[in-house]
mmCIF file as gemmi writes it, N, C-alpha and C atoms, coordinates in Angstrom:
data_model
loop_
_atom_site.group_PDB
_atom_site.id
_atom_site.type_symbol
_atom_site.label_atom_id
_atom_site.label_alt_id
_atom_site.label_comp_id
_atom_site.label_asym_id
_atom_site.label_entity_id
_atom_site.label_seq_id
_atom_site.pdbx_PDB_ins_code
_atom_site.Cartn_x
_atom_site.Cartn_y
_atom_site.Cartn_z
_atom_site.occupancy
_atom_site.B_iso_or_equiv
_atom_site.pdbx_formal_charge
_atom_site.auth_seq_id
_atom_site.auth_asym_id
_atom_site.pdbx_PDB_model_num
ATOM 1 N N . MET Axp A 1 ? -250.451 73.572 66.708 1 0 ? 1 A 1
ATOM 2 C CA . MET Axp A 1 ? -250.273 74.077 65.121 1 0 ? 1 A 1
ATOM 3 C C . MET Axp A 1 ? -250.229 72.427 64.391 1 0 ? 1 A 1
ATOM 4 N N . GLN Axp A 2 ? -250.587 73.163 62.769 1 0 ? 2 A 1
ATOM 5 C CA . GLN Axp A 2 ? -250.561 71.532 62.277 1 0 ? 2 A 1
ATOM 6 C C . GLN Axp A 2 ? -249.632 71.944 60.908 1 0 ? 2 A 1
ATOM 7 N N . THR Axp A 3 ? -248.826 71.205 60.924 1 0 ? 3 A 1
ATOM 8 C CA . THR Axp A 3 ? -248.408 71.161 59.697 1 0 ? 3 A 1
ATOM 9 C C . THR Axp A 3 ? -248.375 70.25 58.174 1 0 ? 3 A 1
ATOM 10 N N . PRO Axp A 4 ? -248.179 70.969 57.223 1 0 ? 4 A 1
ATOM 11 C CA . PRO Axp A 4 ? -248.446 69.576 56.235 1 0 ? 4 A 1
ATOM 12 C C . PRO Axp A 4 ? -248.087 68.375 56.549 1 0 ? 4 A 1
ATOM 13 N N . HIS Axp A 5 ? -248.59 67.725 55.656 1 0 ? 5 A 1
ATOM 14 C CA . HIS Axp A 5 ? -248.351 65.898 55.614 1 0 ? 5 A 1
ATOM 15 C C . HIS Axp A 5 ? -247.778 65.596 54.118 1 0 ? 5 A 1
ATOM 16 N N . ALA Axp A 6 ? -246.878 64.784 54.695 1 0 ? 6 A 1
ATOM 17 C CA . ALA Axp A 6 ? -245.886 64.101 53.699 1 0 ? 6 A 1
ATOM 18 C C . ALA Axp A 6 ? -246.232 62.674 53.59 1 0 ? 6 A 1
ATOM 19 N N . SER Axp A 7 ? -246.884 62.573 52.748 1 0 ? 7 A 1
ATOM 20 C CA . SER Axp A 7 ? -246.933 60.976 52.653 1 0 ? 7 A 1
ATOM 21 C C . SER Axp A 7 ? -245.452 60.357 52.288 1 0 ? 7 A 1
ATOM 22 N N . LEU Axp A 8 ? -245.405 59.093 53.012 1 0 ? 8 A 1
ATOM 23 C CA . LEU Axp A 8 ? -243.862 58.144 52.824 1 0 ? 8 A 1
ATOM 24 C C . LEU Axp A 8 ? -243.684 58.031 51.667 1 0 ? 8 A 1
ATOM 25 N N . GLY Axp A 9 ? -242.884 58.176 50.793 1 0 ? 9 A 1
ATOM 26 C CA . GLY Axp A 9 ? -242.283 57.921 49.06 1 0 ? 9 A 1
ATOM 27 C C . GLY Axp A 9 ? -242.834 59.144 48.076 1 0 ? 9 A 1
ATOM 28 N N . VAL Axp A 10 ? -242.784 59.959 48.646 1 0 ? 10 A 1
ATOM 29 C CA . VAL Axp A 10 ? -244.008 61.186 48.068 1 0 ? 10 A 1
ATOM 30 C C . VAL Axp A 10 ? -242.807 62.756 48.684 1 0 ? 10 A 1
ATOM 31 N N . ARG Axp A 11 ? -242.484 62.439 47.271 1 0 ? 11 A 1
ATOM 32 C CA . ARG Axp A 11 ? -242.091 64.455 47.381 1 0 ? 11 A 1
ATOM 33 C C . ARG Axp A 11 ? -242.773 65.713 47.262 1 0 ? 11 A 1
ATOM 34 N N . HIS Axp A 12 ? -242.615 66.534 47.949 1 0 ? 12 A 1
ATOM 35 C CA . HIS Axp A 12 ? -243.344 68.31 47.52 1 0 ? 12 A 1
ATOM 36 C C . HIS Axp A 12 ? -242.525 69.474 47.272 1 0 ? 12 A 1
ATOM 37 N N . ILE Axp A 13 ? -243.221 69.981 45.966 1 0 ? 13 A 1
ATOM 38 C CA . ILE Axp A 13 ? -242.044 71.013 46.162 1 0 ? 13 A 1
ATOM 39 C C . ILE Axp A 13 ? -242.41 72.217 46.442 1 0 ? 13 A 1
ATOM 40 N N . TYR Axp A 14 ? -243.396 72.255 47.602 1 0 ? 14 A 1
ATOM 41 C CA . TYR Axp A 14 ? -243.745 72.931 48.219 1 0 ? 14 A 1
ATOM 42 C C . TYR Axp A 14 ? -243.732 74.514 47.925 1 0 ? 14 A 1
ATOM 43 N N . ASN Axp A 15 ? -244.845 74.904 46.779 1 0 ? 15 A 1
ATOM 44 C CA . ASN Axp A 15 ? -244.459 76.387 46.261 1 0 ? 15 A 1
ATOM 45 C C . ASN Axp A 15 ? -245.09 77.141 47.445 1 0 ? 15 A 1
ATOM 46 N N . GLN Axp A 16 ? -245.708 76.642 48.445 1 0 ? 16 A 1
ATOM 47 C CA . GLN Axp A 16 ? -246.402 77.223 49.333 1 0 ? 16 A 1
ATOM 48 C C . GLN Axp A 16 ? -246.452 76.489 50.729 1 0 ? 16 A 1
ATOM 49 N N . TYR Axp A 17 ? -245.69 76.688 52.005 1 0 ? 17 A 1
ATOM 50 C CA . TYR Axp A 17 ? -245.56 76.281 52.811 1 0 ? 17 A 1
ATOM 51 C C . TYR Axp A 17 ? -246.805 76.62 54.091 1 0 ? 17 A 1
ATOM 52 N N . VAL Axp A 18 ? -247.069 75.925 54.121 1 0 ? 18 A 1
ATOM 53 C CA . VAL Axp A 18 ? -248.833 76.5 54.772 1 0 ? 18 A 1
ATOM 54 C C . VAL Axp A 18 ? -249.31 75.908 55.981 1 0 ? 18 A 1
ATOM 55 N N . ILE Axp A 19 ? -249.418 76.621 57.321 1 0 ? 19 A 1
ATOM 56 C CA . ILE Axp A 19 ? -249.49 75.419 58.468 1 0 ? 19 A 1
ATOM 57 C C . ILE Axp A 19 ? -251.274 76.036 59 1 0 ? 19 A 1
ATOM 58 N N . ARG Axp A 20 ? -251.456 75.368 59.718 1 0 ? 20 A 1
ATOM 59 C CA . ARG Axp A 20 ? -252.894 75.78 60.568 1 0 ? 20 A 1
ATOM 60 C C . ARG Axp A 20 ? -252.653 75.841 61.893 1 0 ? 20 A 1
ATOM 61 N N . ALA Axp A 21 ? -252.939 77.329 62.27 1 0 ? 21 A 1
ATOM 62 C CA . ALA Axp A 21 ? -252.389 77.534 63.346 1 0 ? 21 A 1
ATOM 63 C C . ALA Axp A 21 ? -253.605 78.343 64.501 1 0 ? 21 A 1
ATOM 64 N N . GLN Axp A 22 ? -253.694 77.894 65.685 1 0 ? 22 A 1
ATOM 65 C CA . GLN Axp A 22 ? -254.136 78.411 66.69 1 0 ? 22 A 1
ATOM 66 C C . GLN Axp A 22 ? -254.006 80.273 66.68 1 0 ? 22 A 1
ATOM 67 N N . GLU Axp A 23 ? -254.606 80.741 67.107 1 0 ? 23 A 1
ATOM 68 C CA . GLU Axp A 23 ? -254.374 82.2 67.055 1 0 ? 23 A 1
ATOM 69 C C . GLU Axp A 23 ? -253.495 82.667 66.081 1 0 ? 23 A 1
ATOM 70 N N . ARG Axp A 24 ? -254.067 82.293 64.766 1 0 ? 24 A 1
ATOM 71 C CA . ARG Axp A 24 ? -253.396 82.667 63.601 1 0 ? 24 A 1
ATOM 72 C C . ARG Axp A 24 ? -252.411 84.081 63.413 1 0 ? 24 A 1
ATOM 73 N N . ASP Axp A 25 ? -253.651 85.29 63.585 1 0 ? 25 A 1
ATOM 74 C CA . ASP Axp A 25 ? -253.179 86.644 63.585 1 0 ? 25 A 1
ATOM 75 C C . ASP Axp A 25 ? -252.411 86.946 64.733 1 0 ? 25 A 1
ATOM 76 N N . GLY Axp A 26 ? -252.418 86.786 65.37 1 0 ? 26 A 1
ATOM 77 C CA . GLY Axp A 26 ? -251.308 86.995 66.581 1 0 ? 26 A 1
ATOM 78 C C . GLY Axp A 26 ? -250.349 86.373 66.455 1 0 ? 26 A 1
ATOM 79 N N . LEU Axp A 27 ? -249.814 84.754 66.046 1 0 ? 27 A 1
ATOM 80 C CA . LEU Axp A 27 ? -248.974 84.489 65.453 1 0 ? 27 A 1
ATOM 81 C C . LEU Axp A 27 ? -248.446 85.653 64.356 1 0 ? 27 A 1
ATOM 82 N N . ARG Axp A 28 ? -248.933 85.472 63.516 1 0 ? 28 A 1
ATOM 83 C CA . ARG Axp A 28 ? -248.22 86.736 62.627 1 0 ? 28 A 1
ATOM 84 C C . ARG Axp A 28 ? -248.177 87.744 62.823 1 0 ? 28 A 1
ATOM 85 N N . ALA Axp A 29 ? -248.493 88.141 63.588 1 0 ? 29 A 1
ATOM 86 C CA . ALA Axp A 29 ? -247.733 89.95 64.069 1 0 ? 29 A 1
ATOM 87 C C . ALA Axp A 29 ? -246.756 89.45 64.734 1 0 ? 29 A 1
ATOM 88 N N . HIS Axp A 30 ? -246.731 88.412 65.419 1 0 ? 30 A 1
ATOM 89 C CA . HIS Axp A 30 ? -245.317 88.055 66.386 1 0 ? 30 A 1
ATOM 90 C C . HIS Axp A 30 ? -244.364 88.093 65.577 1 0 ? 30 A 1
ATOM 91 N N . LEU Axp A 31 ? -244.309 86.955 64.21 1 0 ? 31 A 1
ATOM 92 C CA . LEU Axp A 31 ? -243.817 86.74 63.245 1 0 ? 31 A 1
ATOM 93 C C . LEU Axp A 31 ? -243.342 88.124 62.224 1 0 ? 31 A 1
ATOM 94 N N . THR Axp A 32 ? -244.021 88.905 61.81 1 0 ? 32 A 1
ATOM 95 C CA . THR Axp A 32 ? -244.017 90.16 61.499 1 0 ? 32 A 1
ATOM 96 C C . THR Axp A 32 ? -242.965 91.156 61.857 1 0 ? 32 A 1
ATOM 97 N N . ALA Axp A 33 ? -243.392 91.222 63.486 1 0 ? 33 A 1
ATOM 98 C CA . ALA Axp A 33 ? -242.503 91.773 64.596 1 0 ? 33 A 1
ATOM 99 C C . ALA Axp A 33 ? -241.019 91.49 64.493 1 0 ? 33 A 1
ATOM 100 N N . ALA Axp A 34 ? -240.912 90.143 64.615 1 0 ? 34 A 1
ATOM 101 C CA . ALA Axp A 34 ? -239.297 89.319 63.979 1 0 ? 34 A 1
ATOM 102 C C . ALA Axp A 34 ? -238.73 89.448 63.348 1 0 ? 34 A 1
ATOM 103 N N . GLY Axp A 35 ? -239.416 89.897 61.912 1 0 ? 35 A 1
ATOM 104 C CA . GLY Axp A 35 ? -238.582 90.229 60.466 1 0 ? 35 A 1
ATOM 105 C C . GLY Axp A 35 ? -239.221 88.579 59.94 1 0 ? 35 A 1
ATOM 106 N N . VAL Axp A 36 ? -240.512 88.467 59.927 1 0 ? 36 A 1
ATOM 107 C CA . VAL Axp A 36 ? -240.579 87.163 59.427 1 0 ? 36 A 1
ATOM 108 C C . VAL Axp A 36 ? -241.672 87.429 58.525 1 0 ? 36 A 1
ATOM 109 N N . GLY Axp A 37 ? -241.78 87.631 57.184 1 0 ? 37 A 1
ATOM 110 C CA . GLY Axp A 37 ? -242.711 87.066 56.575 1 0 ? 37 A 1
ATOM 111 C C . GLY Axp A 37 ? -243.748 86.292 56.107 1 0 ? 37 A 1
ATOM 112 N N . THR Axp A 38 ? -244.85 86.547 55.988 1 0 ? 38 A 1
ATOM 113 C CA . THR Axp A 38 ? -246.199 85.567 56.062 1 0 ? 38 A 1
ATOM 114 C C . THR Axp A 38 ? -247.248 85.891 55.013 1 0 ? 38 A 1
ATOM 115 N N . GLU Axp A 39 ? -247.814 84.738 54.644 1 0 ? 39 A 1
ATOM 116 C CA . GLU Axp A 39 ? -248.683 85.298 54.001 1 0 ? 39 A 1
ATOM 117 C C . GLU Axp A 39 ? -250.257 84.533 54.092 1 0 ? 39 A 1
ATOM 118 N N . ILE Axp A 40 ? -251.361 85.279 54.067 1 0 ? 40 A 1
ATOM 119 C CA . ILE Axp A 40 ? -252.648 84.653 54.431 1 0 ? 40 A 1
ATOM 120 C C . ILE Axp A 40 ? -253.429 84.489 52.939 1 0 ? 40 A 1
ATOM 121 N N . TYR Axp A 41 ? -253.367 83.233 52.203 1 0 ? 41 A 1
ATOM 122 C CA . TYR Axp A 41 ? -254.058 82.848 51.298 1 0 ? 41 A 1
ATOM 123 C C . TYR Axp A 41 ? -255.769 82.407 51.574 1 0 ? 41 A 1
ATOM 124 N N . TYR Axp A 42 ? -256.132 82.823 50.785 1 0 ? 42 A 1
ATOM 125 C CA . TYR Axp A 42 ? -258.159 82.613 50.864 1 0 ? 42 A 1
ATOM 126 C C . TYR Axp A 42 ? -258.561 82.86 52.065 1 0 ? 42 A 1
ATOM 127 N N . PRO Axp A 43 ? -258.599 84.059 52.772 1 0 ? 43 A 1
ATOM 128 C CA . PRO Axp A 43 ? -258.966 84.148 53.666 1 0 ? 43 A 1
ATOM 129 C C . PRO Axp A 43 ? -260.882 84.085 53.564 1 0 ? 43 A 1
ATOM 130 N N . VAL Axp A 44 ? -261.338 84.33 52.604 1 0 ? 44 A 1
ATOM 131 C CA . VAL Axp A 44 ? -262.616 84.127 52.144 1 0 ? 44 A 1
ATOM 132 C C . VAL Axp A 44 ? -262.488 82.656 51.341 1 0 ? 44 A 1
ATOM 133 N N . PRO Axp A 45 ? -262.874 81.619 51.374 1 0 ? 45 A 1
ATOM 134 C CA . PRO Axp A 45 ? -262.808 80.667 50.818 1 0 ? 45 A 1
ATOM 135 C C . PRO Axp A 45 ? -263.566 80.362 49.412 1 0 ? 45 A 1
ATOM 136 N N . LEU Axp A 46 ? -263.11 79.874 48.574 1 0 ? 46 A 1
ATOM 137 C CA . LEU Axp A 46 ? -263.278 80.479 47.277 1 0 ? 46 A 1
ATOM 138 C C . LEU Axp A 46 ? -265.191 79.635 46.873 1 0 ? 46 A 1
ATOM 139 N N . HIS Axp A 47 ? -265.652 79.086 47.626 1 0 ? 47 A 1
ATOM 140 C CA . HIS Axp A 47 ? -266.718 78.869 47.411 1 0 ? 47 A 1
ATOM 141 C C . HIS Axp A 47 ? -267.829 79.811 47.697 1 0 ? 47 A 1
ATOM 142 N N . LEU Axp A 48 ? -267.026 80.605 49.181 1 0 ? 48 A 1
ATOM 143 C CA . LEU Axp A 48 ? -268.013 81.709 49.203 1 0 ? 48 A 1
ATOM 144 C C . LEU Axp A 48 ? -267.395 82.702 48.708 1 0 ? 48 A 1
ATOM 145 N N . GLN Axp A 49 ? -266.601 82.931 47.693 1 0 ? 49 A 1
ATOM 146 C CA . GLN Axp A 49 ? -266.308 84.133 46.772 1 0 ? 49 A 1
ATOM 147 C C . GLN Axp A 49 ? -267.126 84.766 45.538 1 0 ? 49 A 1
ATOM 148 N N . GLN Axp A 50 ? -267.536 85.688 45.699 1 0 ? 50 A 1
ATOM 149 C CA . GLN Axp A 50 ? -268.789 86.473 44.866 1 0 ? 50 A 1
ATOM 150 C C . GLN Axp A 50 ? -268.51 85.599 43.138 1 0 ? 50 A 1
ATOM 151 N N . CYS Axp A 51 ? -267.2 85.54 42.752 1 0 ? 51 A 1
ATOM 152 C CA . CYS Axp A 51 ? -267.542 84.954 41.276 1 0 ? 51 A 1
ATOM 153 C C . CYS Axp A 51 ? -267.645 83.492 41.641 1 0 ? 51 A 1
ATOM 154 N N . PHE Axp A 52 ? -267.787 82.992 42.557 1 0 ? 52 A 1
ATOM 155 C CA . PHE Axp A 52 ? -268.763 81.367 42.401 1 0 ? 52 A 1
ATOM 156 C C . PHE Axp A 52 ? -269.718 81.337 43.258 1 0 ? 52 A 1
ATOM 157 N N . ALA Axp A 53 ? -270.588 82.444 43.141 1 0 ? 53 A 1
ATOM 158 C CA . ALA Axp A 53 ? -271.838 82.763 43.776 1 0 ? 53 A 1
ATOM 159 C C . ALA Axp A 53 ? -272.69 82.074 43.015 1 0 ? 53 A 1
ATOM 160 N N . TYR Axp A 54 ? -272.587 81.612 41.33 1 0 ? 54 A 1
ATOM 161 C CA . TYR Axp A 54 ? -273.613 81.132 40.769 1 0 ? 54 A 1
ATOM 162 C C . TYR Axp A 54 ? -273.511 79.49 41.221 1 0 ? 54 A 1
ATOM 163 N N . LEU Axp A 55 ? -272.803 79.209 41.893 1 0 ? 55 A 1
ATOM 164 C CA . LEU Axp A 55 ? -272.545 77.739 42.078 1 0 ? 55 A 1
ATOM 165 C C . LEU Axp A 55 ? -273.864 77.305 43.436 1 0 ? 55 A 1
ATOM 166 N N . GLY Axp A 56 ? -273.934 78.302 44.242 1 0 ? 56 A 1
ATOM 167 C CA . GLY Axp A 56 ? -275.081 78.404 44.717 1 0 ? 56 A 1
ATOM 168 C C . GLY Axp A 56 ? -274.767 77.118 46.216 1 0 ? 56 A 1
ATOM 169 N N . CYS Axp A 57 ? -273.538 77.612 46.763 1 0 ? 57 A 1
ATOM 170 C CA . CYS Axp A 57 ? -272.865 76.983 48.124 1 0 ? 57 A 1
ATOM 171 C C . CYS Axp A 57 ? -273.178 77.874 49.292 1 0 ? 57 A 1
ATOM 172 N N . LYS Axp A 58 ? -273.748 77.307 50.287 1 0 ? 58 A 1
ATOM 173 C CA . LYS Axp A 58 ? -273.831 77.47 51.632 1 0 ? 58 A 1
ATOM 174 C C . LYS Axp A 58 ? -272.958 77.747 52.349 1 0 ? 58 A 1
ATOM 175 N N . PRO Axp A 59 ? -272.879 79.009 53.287 1 0 ? 59 A 1
ATOM 176 C CA . PRO Axp A 59 ? -271.958 79.411 54.247 1 0 ? 59 A 1
ATOM 177 C C . PRO Axp A 59 ? -271.509 78.434 55.185 1 0 ? 59 A 1
ATOM 178 N N . GLY Axp A 60 ? -272.201 77.08 55.294 1 0 ? 60 A 1
ATOM 179 C CA . GLY Axp A 60 ? -271.717 76.106 56.359 1 0 ? 60 A 1
ATOM 180 C C . GLY Axp A 60 ? -271.043 75.292 55.385 1 0 ? 60 A 1
ATOM 181 N N . ALA Axp A 61 ? -271.336 75.004 53.979 1 0 ? 61 A 1
ATOM 182 C CA . ALA Axp A 61 ? -270.712 73.977 53.228 1 0 ? 61 A 1
ATOM 183 C C . ALA Axp A 61 ? -269.063 74.231 53.187 1 0 ? 61 A 1
ATOM 184 N N . TYR Axp A 62 ? -268.446 72.99 53.34 1 0 ? 62 A 1
ATOM 185 C CA . TYR Axp A 62 ? -266.687 72.695 53.566 1 0 ? 62 A 1
ATOM 186 C C . TYR Axp A 62 ? -266.699 73.36 54.295 1 0 ? 62 A 1
ATOM 187 N N . PRO Axp A 63 ? -266.831 72.715 55.868 1 0 ? 63 A 1
ATOM 188 C CA . PRO Axp A 63 ? -265.955 73.36 56.858 1 0 ? 63 A 1
ATOM 189 C C . PRO Axp A 63 ? -264.755 73.275 57.065 1 0 ? 63 A 1
ATOM 190 N N . GLN Axp A 64 ? -263.863 72.729 56.394 1 0 ? 64 A 1
ATOM 191 C CA . GLN Axp A 64 ? -262.103 72.752 56.214 1 0 ? 64 A 1
ATOM 192 C C . GLN Axp A 64 ? -262.215 73.777 55.764 1 0 ? 64 A 1
ATOM 193 N N . SER Axp A 65 ? -262.425 74.244 54.412 1 0 ? 65 A 1
ATOM 194 C CA . SER Axp A 65 ? -262.137 75.031 53.989 1 0 ? 65 A 1
ATOM 195 C C . SER Axp A 65 ? -262.332 76.353 54.581 1 0 ? 65 A 1
ATOM 196 N N . ARG Axp A 66 ? -263.67 76.837 55.459 1 0 ? 66 A 1
ATOM 197 C CA . ARG Axp A 66 ? -263.735 77.543 55.964 1 0 ? 66 A 1
ATOM 198 C C . ARG Axp A 66 ? -262.718 77.926 57.331 1 0 ? 66 A 1
ATOM 199 N N . ALA Axp A 67 ? -262.468 76.875 58.06 1 0 ? 67 A 1
ATOM 200 C CA . ALA Axp A 67 ? -261.554 76.792 58.971 1 0 ? 67 A 1
ATOM 201 C C . ALA Axp A 67 ? -259.935 77.411 58.229 1 0 ? 67 A 1
ATOM 202 N N . GLY Axp A 68 ? -259.623 76.511 57.085 1 0 ? 68 A 1
ATOM 203 C CA . GLY Axp A 68 ? -258.606 77.356 56.711 1 0 ? 68 A 1
ATOM 204 C C . GLY Axp A 68 ? -258.777 78.522 56.424 1 0 ? 68 A 1
ATOM 205 N N . GLY Axp A 69 ? -259.211 79.299 55.981 1 0 ? 69 A 1
ATOM 206 C CA . GLY Axp A 69 ? -259.474 80.689 55.968 1 0 ? 69 A 1
ATOM 207 C C . GLY Axp A 69 ? -259.41 81.346 57.092 1 0 ? 69 A 1
ATOM 208 N N . ARG Axp A 70 ? -259.396 81.209 58.368 1 0 ? 70 A 1
ATOM 209 C CA . ARG Axp A 70 ? -259.029 81.435 59.635 1 0 ? 70 A 1
ATOM 210 C C . ARG Axp A 70 ? -258.176 81.158 60.291 1 0 ? 70 A 1
ATOM 211 N N . ARG Axp A 71 ? -257.147 80.283 59.837 1 0 ? 71 A 1
ATOM 212 C CA . ARG Axp A 71 ? -256.49 79.726 61.005 1 0 ? 71 A 1
ATOM 213 C C . ARG Axp A 71 ? -254.881 79.513 59.984 1 0 ? 71 A 1
ATOM 214 N N . ASP Axp A 72 ? -255.386 79.475 58.404 1 0 ? 72 A 1
ATOM 215 C CA . ASP Axp A 72 ? -253.965 79.114 58.006 1 0 ? 72 A 1
ATOM 216 C C . ASP Axp A 72 ? -253.107 80.029 57.464 1 0 ? 72 A 1
ATOM 217 N N . LEU Axp A 73 ? -251.493 79.55 57.353 1 0 ? 73 A 1
ATOM 218 C CA . LEU Axp A 73 ? -250.508 81.2 57.688 1 0 ? 73 A 1
ATOM 219 C C . LEU Axp A 73 ? -249.127 80.247 56.674 1 0 ? 73 A 1
ATOM 220 N N . ALA Axp A 74 ? -249.367 80.9 55.729 1 0 ? 74 A 1
ATOM 221 C CA . ALA Axp A 74 ? -247.868 80.48 54.681 1 0 ? 74 A 1
ATOM 222 C C . ALA Axp A 74 ? -246.909 81.121 55.199 1 0 ? 74 A 1
ATOM 223 N N . LEU Axp A 75 ? -245.638 80.416 55.144 1 0 ? 75 A 1
ATOM 224 C CA . LEU Axp A 75 ? -244.421 80.938 55.771 1 0 ? 75 A 1
ATOM 225 C C . LEU Axp A 75 ? -243.415 80.592 54.802 1 0 ? 75 A 1
ATOM 226 N N . PRO Axp A 76 ? -242.458 81.567 55.128 1 0 ? 76 A 1
ATOM 227 C CA . PRO Axp A 76 ? -241.232 81.747 54.261 1 0 ? 76 A 1
ATOM 228 C C . PRO Axp A 76 ? -241.214 80.268 53.607 1 0 ? 76 A 1
ATOM 229 N N . ILE Axp A 77 ? -240.616 80.042 52.049 1 0 ? 77 A 1
ATOM 230 C CA . ILE Axp A 77 ? -240.214 79.139 51.624 1 0 ? 77 A 1
ATOM 231 C C . ILE Axp A 77 ? -239.547 79.327 50.201 1 0 ? 77 A 1
ATOM 232 N N . TYR Axp A 78 ? -238.113 79.453 49.79 1 0 ? 78 A 1
ATOM 233 C CA . TYR Axp A 78 ? -237.983 79.4 48.887 1 0 ? 78 A 1
ATOM 234 C C . TYR Axp A 78 ? -236.147 79.189 48.925 1 0 ? 78 A 1
ATOM 235 N N . PRO Axp A 79 ? -236.004 78.814 47.797 1 0 ? 79 A 1
ATOM 236 C CA . PRO Axp A 79 ? -234.848 77.774 47.522 1 0 ? 79 A 1
ATOM 237 C C . PRO Axp A 79 ? -233.625 78.447 48.097 1 0 ? 79 A 1
ATOM 238 N N . GLU Axp A 80 ? -233.541 80.016 48.258 1 0 ? 80 A 1
ATOM 239 C CA . GLU Axp A 80 ? -232.25 80.314 48.856 1 0 ? 80 A 1
ATOM 240 C C . GLU Axp A 80 ? -232.467 80.453 50.6 1 0 ? 80 A 1
ATOM 241 N N . LEU Axp A 81 ? -233.402 80.266 51.386 1 0 ? 81 A 1
ATOM 242 C CA . LEU Axp A 81 ? -233.712 80.517 52.29 1 0 ? 81 A 1
ATOM 243 C C . LEU Axp A 81 ? -232.29 79.231 53.299 1 0 ? 81 A 1
ATOM 244 N N . THR Axp A 82 ? -231.689 80.093 53.874 1 0 ? 82 A 1
ATOM 245 C CA . THR Axp A 82 ? -230.586 79.41 54.642 1 0 ? 82 A 1
ATOM 246 C C . THR Axp A 82 ? -231.005 78.406 55.69 1 0 ? 82 A 1
ATOM 247 N N . GLU Axp A 83 ? -230.319 77.489 56.03 1 0 ? 83 A 1
ATOM 248 C CA . GLU Axp A 83 ? -230.401 76.746 57.181 1 0 ? 83 A 1
ATOM 249 C C . GLU Axp A 83 ? -231.103 77.561 58.439 1 0 ? 83 A 1
ATOM 250 N N . ALA Axp A 84 ? -230.104 78.48 58.656 1 0 ? 84 A 1
ATOM 251 C CA . ALA Axp A 84 ? -230.11 79.287 59.862 1 0 ? 84 A 1
ATOM 252 C C . ALA Axp A 84 ? -231.66 80.187 59.966 1 0 ? 84 A 1
ATOM 253 N N . GLN Axp A 85 ? -231.923 80.788 58.506 1 0 ? 85 A 1
ATOM 254 C CA . GLN Axp A 85 ? -233.172 81.68 58.462 1 0 ? 85 A 1
ATOM 255 C C . GLN Axp A 85 ? -234.433 80.594 58.512 1 0 ? 85 A 1
ATOM 256 N N . LEU Axp A 86 ? -234.177 79.066 58.356 1 0 ? 86 A 1
ATOM 257 C CA . LEU Axp A 86 ? -235.454 78.589 58.985 1 0 ? 86 A 1
ATOM 258 C C . LEU Axp A 86 ? -235.326 78.236 60.183 1 0 ? 86 A 1
ATOM 259 N N . GLN Axp A 87 ? -234.355 78.29 61.031 1 0 ? 87 A 1
ATOM 260 C CA . GLN Axp A 87 ? -234.25 77.978 62.041 1 0 ? 87 A 1
ATOM 261 C C . GLN Axp A 87 ? -234.592 79.38 63.09 1 0 ? 87 A 1
ATOM 262 N N . TYR Axp A 88 ? -234.479 80.294 62.578 1 0 ? 88 A 1
ATOM 263 C CA . TYR Axp A 88 ? -235.179 81.498 63.139 1 0 ? 88 A 1
ATOM 264 C C . TYR Axp A 88 ? -236.631 81.385 63.154 1 0 ? 88 A 1
ATOM 265 N N . VAL Axp A 89 ? -237.424 81.031 62.041 1 0 ? 89 A 1
ATOM 266 C CA . VAL Axp A 89 ? -238.58 80.887 61.989 1 0 ? 89 A 1
ATOM 267 C C . VAL Axp A 89 ? -238.984 79.709 62.928 1 0 ? 89 A 1
ATOM 268 N N . VAL Axp A 90 ? -238.639 78.799 63.193 1 0 ? 90 A 1
ATOM 269 C CA . VAL Axp A 90 ? -238.992 77.588 64.133 1 0 ? 90 A 1
ATOM 270 C C . VAL Axp A 90 ? -238.838 78.309 65.436 1 0 ? 90 A 1
ATOM 271 N N . ASP Axp A 91 ? -237.479 78.983 65.536 1 0 ? 91 A 1
ATOM 272 C CA . ASP Axp A 91 ? -237.692 79.55 67.164 1 0 ? 91 A 1
ATOM 273 C C . ASP Axp A 91 ? -238.421 80.511 67.569 1 0 ? 91 A 1
ATOM 274 N N . THR Axp A 92 ? -238.904 81.224 66.206 1 0 ? 92 A 1
ATOM 275 C CA . THR Axp A 92 ? -239.718 82.675 66.434 1 0 ? 92 A 1
ATOM 276 C C . THR Axp A 92 ? -240.944 82.088 66.551 1 0 ? 92 A 1
ATOM 277 N N . ILE Axp A 93 ? -241.319 80.966 65.954 1 0 ? 93 A 1
ATOM 278 C CA . ILE Axp A 93 ? -242.985 80.217 65.966 1 0 ? 93 A 1
ATOM 279 C C . ILE Axp A 93 ? -243.18 79.552 67.513 1 0 ? 93 A 1
ATOM 280 N N . THR Axp A 94 ? -242.036 79.217 68.187 1 0 ? 94 A 1
ATOM 281 C CA . THR Axp A 94 ? -241.955 78.057 69.318 1 0 ? 94 A 1
ATOM 282 C C . THR Axp A 94 ? -241.669 79.181 70.242 1 0 ? 94 A 1
ATOM 283 N N . ALA Axp A 95 ? -241.59 80.318 70.421 1 0 ? 95 A 1
ATOM 284 C CA . ALA Axp A 95 ? -241.164 81.116 71.855 1 0 ? 95 A 1
ATOM 285 C C . ALA Axp A 95 ? -242.736 82.048 71.456 1 0 ? 95 A 1
ATOM 286 N N . TYR Axp A 96 ? -243.484 82.287 70.214 1 0 ? 96 A 1
ATOM 287 C CA . TYR Axp A 96 ? -244.666 82.652 70.354 1 0 ? 96 A 1
ATOM 288 C C . TYR Axp A 96 ? -245.465 81.887 71.186 1 0 ? 96 A 1
ATOM 289 N N . TYR Axp A 97 ? -245.683 80.639 71.176 1 0 ? 97 A 1
ATOM 290 C CA . TYR Axp A 97 ? -246.786 79.536 71.767 1 0 ? 97 A 1
ATOM 291 C C . TYR Axp A 97 ? -246.151 79.429 72.908 1 0 ? 97 A 1
ATOM 292 N N . ARG Axp A 98 ? -244.7 79.696 73.485 1 0 ? 98 A 1
ATOM 293 C CA . ARG Axp A 98 ? -244.388 79.053 74.892 1 0 ? 98 A 1
ATOM 294 C C . ARG Axp A 98 ? -244.746 80.432 75.502 1 0 ? 98 A 1
ATOM 295 N N . VAL Axp A 99 ? -245.654 81.326 75.464 1 0 ? 99 A 1
ATOM 296 C CA . VAL Axp A 99 ? -245.781 82.726 76.451 1 0 ? 99 A 1
ATOM 297 C C . VAL Axp A 99 ? -246.859 82.365 76.922 1 0 ? 99 A 1
């Protein structure tokens, strides 16, 4: 699993907190069953969406974008998220990968 990178001396507001996960769909189902909401943004990369077809991008272009479409998963993040709720999300993810 890969988490967002934060450079030293830089702060991020984390409008979305997106991880890149192996077995993303299985992890998402596991989190959903445990009551943790998730979201998948851009399952079809922007360069492959019909509205951008005029750009002429080929399916093999932008491999990181395509990987994101298959593996990225947004986890809950909002100001009211408590430490206990955050720990629950972490523990639930950890439990999935231990099985």
